[in-house]
Phi, psi and omega in degrees: 000299186267354174292334178288325178296314177300320180292322173296325175307310182294321181290325179294323180286318181297316183293332185273003175085012174283134185282132176251115173223251176273343172209168180260145174289166177311133175263160197297323177297311180305319187290319177303307184277322192054035188228131181302300182304312177298321182291320179293319181305325186288328175273328187251353183064218178296348180298333180275357176302138173257138178274099196299330181290313185285334172297313186298311184304308184293321183290335179278337179273178182296134179304135181088355173295131182273134177245115186264147179231122178242083181297332183261000183057038173262007175094356180244121181285142179267334185219156167225139180244143170195164167276112186284117184267008178305132181290354183283354181278146177294128178299336179289344178256006180271143012280148182267098185264132181237134171250115173251123181260119181281100186273346189236020167054038177244010179277141176242152178298128182086356181261169177267150169296148182258197175234035174233109175062050167229161187240118172269121181246122182241134185252100180281145182068359173065027181269009177091357179248122185282138184256318187224135176238132174245137181238119184255121174237139169253105182276340181240014173076010185272015180064033175224167177280126175261327176209153181218153173222145180241110182262139174206170189238132177238128190298325183278340183228009174073203181297133178231154176218149165246136182229136183228155170219147186265109182266352185277000000 
């Protein structure tokens, strides 16, 4: 669903002559709005909406606890939220609230999100606004990451992305 939006984003960038290397030059929408949320919304649509009740619930619970969301009540969660307790995070960004959107329907209640076709949205300081989005994609069905994109916003340059692909 939103994979199509992200692919269109890359094609728009490439077709307008903006160079894709380790980062992207500012896109038109980001330059016009100069706003993190609107830039992310342009690429990810409603996936970047933060659920205020879920943010409160996750932040009130024990750090690291997984909170699963089954929006269509089919028994398969579409999202998992948690406060990432890894010591690798910058102390100035804590608490690190994470929303993972399962794009290939293989998340199970009580299980961990994976790195094949899942979208990780990180909210620095748990303020309800996502600051970084990482998109993992499995293009060949082998249940591993074949390409990933790291999206972030720079006030001086707009929406930026680092994109990598496994050619092996």
